[in-house]
Structure formats: C-alpha cells, structure tokens
N, C-alpha and C positions, 0 to 999 in steps of 0.2 A: 302333554300333551298326549289325550289322547289315542290311540287309531282312525275311531272315528268321526274326529272336528282334524286332523291330519288332510285322514280320507278326505275332506271336506276345506277345505281348501288350496289341495290340489286341482281337483275342481275347475272350482272356482278361480283359484287364474288360472286355471287353458281354454274355460271359458270366452275369457276377457281378454286373451292375448290373441293378440292377430298374427298367429304365424302363418304362414305358404302350405297349407298341408297339402299331399300325391292330389285328392283329387276335387281340388279348384289352388293352381295355379293356369295365373296366364301362358301362351307358347313363350316361350323369352328368361322367364323367371318372373319375381317376384316384381320385379324394380322395371321390365316393357310399357310396363304399358306407360311410368311416368318416361321412360327417355322416351314418348312420341311427339308429347307437347314441346322440345326445344325449339328454337328461336335464334335465327345470324342475333346477335344484339347490336342497339344503335351506334351506329355512328355517327363521330364526331373531332370536336379539334378540325384543324384550319382543314381548307379544299371533304369533310370531311375521312380522313383519310383515317383515322384513327378508329376504336371500336373502344363503349365504357364496359371499364371493369369494378362497375361499384353507382352508386349514387352520387360521386363527386372524384375520380380516378377514367381518362380517360391517357387507352394507350395502342397508339402504334409501331411497326420500327420503323418509318417513316420520320419519326412527333421527338416517340422518345414518350412518357407519361404526363401529363397537366390532374394535378395534383390537389379540387379548390377552387381552378382560375376558370375563368372566362368559357373558357374552351371546354374545360366540364360540364358545362351549366347542361344544357339536355342530355346529361344522365339523371336528373335526379328523376328525367320523366321510365327513369325502373324502374322507381322506388311504383308506383299505380302501375305497371303489364303485370296480370296474374299471372303471367311463366316464367318459367323461366330461359334466358339464354347464356349459348355458345358464341365466342372469335371465332 
C-alpha cells in the first residue's frame, strides 16, 4: 500500500470516529450528558417493595427476586421507556 493510500485511509477513519476531542468535550467528560437522563427504576412486587432489574426481573431487599412471575409483570414496561434506570 502506498503512503498516499495509507494516509487517506487514516484520514477517513479519523473523520468518521466519534472521539471526544479537547475542543468539544462536554463538562464532566464524554459520558456526562448521558448520565443526566437516568431515572429511578419502576417499583414492582408485593406492595411495590421491589425494583425492576430487567423486563422480567423484580428484586427487593425483603423480597428476594421474582423472575418471570406475576410480580414481575410490571417490569415489562421498562422495554418501552426511552431512558435507562438506576435502582
């Protein structure tokens, strides 16, 4: 491969990369903007004492985990929500 072709390939890769360059980084770093959209996970289980950990998983400190049971049905709503959650 000639030097010109190699230089063009590297330049092409550089232009399509999604790196965080010094001049355009958000305050707090590259992932700081994404962290603002985190919300609390949906409550689930008996008396809403648990939190969803996936579309079929409901866990709580006093409850343990329910996987694929009627207590975890509410957790299927997580699939349709656009933002991630945090327990």
